[in-house]
N, C-alpha and C positions, 0 to 999 in steps of 0.2 A: 837685312835692314827691316826694322819694324816701323809701322806707321804710328805717329803720335796722335792719340785721340784727343780731340778738342771738345770740351763740354759745350753742347749747343745752348746751354743756359748762361754761359759766361759771355760778357760783352766782348765785342770785337772792336779794336781800335783801328780807325782809318785816318791816317795823317793826310793833310791836304784835302779834307772832305769837300771843300767848295770847288775844287778843280774839276776838270772834265772827267778824267778817269776816276778820281775819288768819288765824285757824285754818283756815277753809275754803280760803283761798288757799294756805296751806302744804300742806294735804292734797292739793289738786288738782295743785300743782306736783310734789309727791313722787310721786303716782300717774302723772304724765307722765314720771317718770324724772329730774326735775331735782334738783340739789343746792340746798338752801335754807339760808340764814343767817337765823335768826329772832332778833329782839330782844325781850327781856322785861325787866322791871325787876329781877328777881332770878332767875337760872337755877337757883339752889340752893334756891329756895322749896319747902317740904315739901308744900304743897297748892296746887291751882289750875293746875298744869302737867301733870297726869296725861295729858290728851288728847295733848299734844305728845310726852310720853315714849312713849306707845303708838305714835304715828306714827313716832317714831324707831326703835322696836323693829321695826315693820312694814317700815321702809325703812332698813336698816342702812347707816350711813355717809353718808346723804343729808341729814340735818338736824343743824345745829349751832346751839345757842342761845348768844346773847351778851347780856351785861348792857348796857343802855342806858337812859338817862333823858332824857325830852324836854327837861328844863331844864338838862342838863349839856352844855355846849359840847364838841364833839369825841367824845362818847360813842358815836356811830354810826360813827366812822372805822374801827375794827377790824373790825366786822361787814361793812362796805361794801367793804373791800379785796378786789379781784379780781372784784367783781360788775359786770355790765354793765346789769342791770335792778334798779331799786329800786322796791318797792311800799310806799308809805307809808300805813299804816292806823292807826298809833298815835295815840290821842287819848283824853283822860280821858272816861269815860262814867259820869256820875252824874246821876240824875234827882231824888233826894231827899236830904235831910240835908246840903245844901250851905250852909254859913254864909257863905262868901265866894266867890260864883260867879266873880268876876274872877280870883282866885288859884287856885281849884280847877279851873276849866274853861277860861276864855278865855285866860289867859296861857300855860298849858301847851300849848294847841292852837296858838296863834300862834307862840310862841317855839320850840316843838318842831318845827313845820314849817320854820321858819327854820334851826334847828340841823341838821335832816336835809338841807336844801338846801345849807347851808354845807359839810357833809361831802361832798355830791355834787360841789361845786365844787373840793374838795381831792382828789377821787378820780378819776384820769384814766381808769380802766377803765369808768366809768359812761357808758352811751350813752342810757338812757331812764329817766324817772321817771314813775311812775303815782301820782297823788294820789287817794285814795279820798274819798268824801263820803257824804252821806246825803240822803234826800228832804227833810230839814229845811233843806237849803241853799236850796231853792226854795219851801218850804211850812211855815210856822210855825204858824199858826192855821187852824182850819176857816173862819174869817171870810174868809181870803184866797182861798178857793176860789170865793167868790161873784164875785170880780173877774176870774176867769180866763176869757178868751174860749173859749166852747165847752166849758169844764170841762177843758181839756187843758193841762197844764203842759209847758213847753218850756224850753230853755236860755236863753230870753229872760226868764224869771221868776226872781226872787230873793226870799227870805224877807225881808219888811219888818216883820213883827209881833213878832219876837223881839228881846229886849234882854238886857243883863246881869242885869236884875231880873225879866224875864218870859221864861220858857223859856230859861234861860242855856245849856243844852247846844245847843239849836237855834241860838242866837246865835253 
């Protein structure tokens, strides 16, 4: 297997740039001198993007925000153009007050990932995709820890206790 070389001059796309993980990735990329295309639901939003505007001010010309929505087919195309690396962190994150977990969490996470990957397939410059996840992919309930050999979770373990009705974000 050979490693794919990513051009350090090519922009990197970070989906969900305003989220916790996305924001840290954006920051580290900017500090490393990279150009970042970040997607957010609304780049013109009056509040909630201050941290990204500060990063943009601290790294002039290196950060460009694009409007994209997980459920809008093709909405990642413009932001992805010219990028060789795509880091997909966008996913709805709600732990309370969710009336319809399937619509608020599960469908956007699944369809959003499909939409990002469909954009990748339409974008010839993309060489690598990084899909981020969470510990909840392998661990839903504390009860699951009792069944883990030696108490160590590995890539062989998957969350089996979460569902659309029980811990839907983890699901």
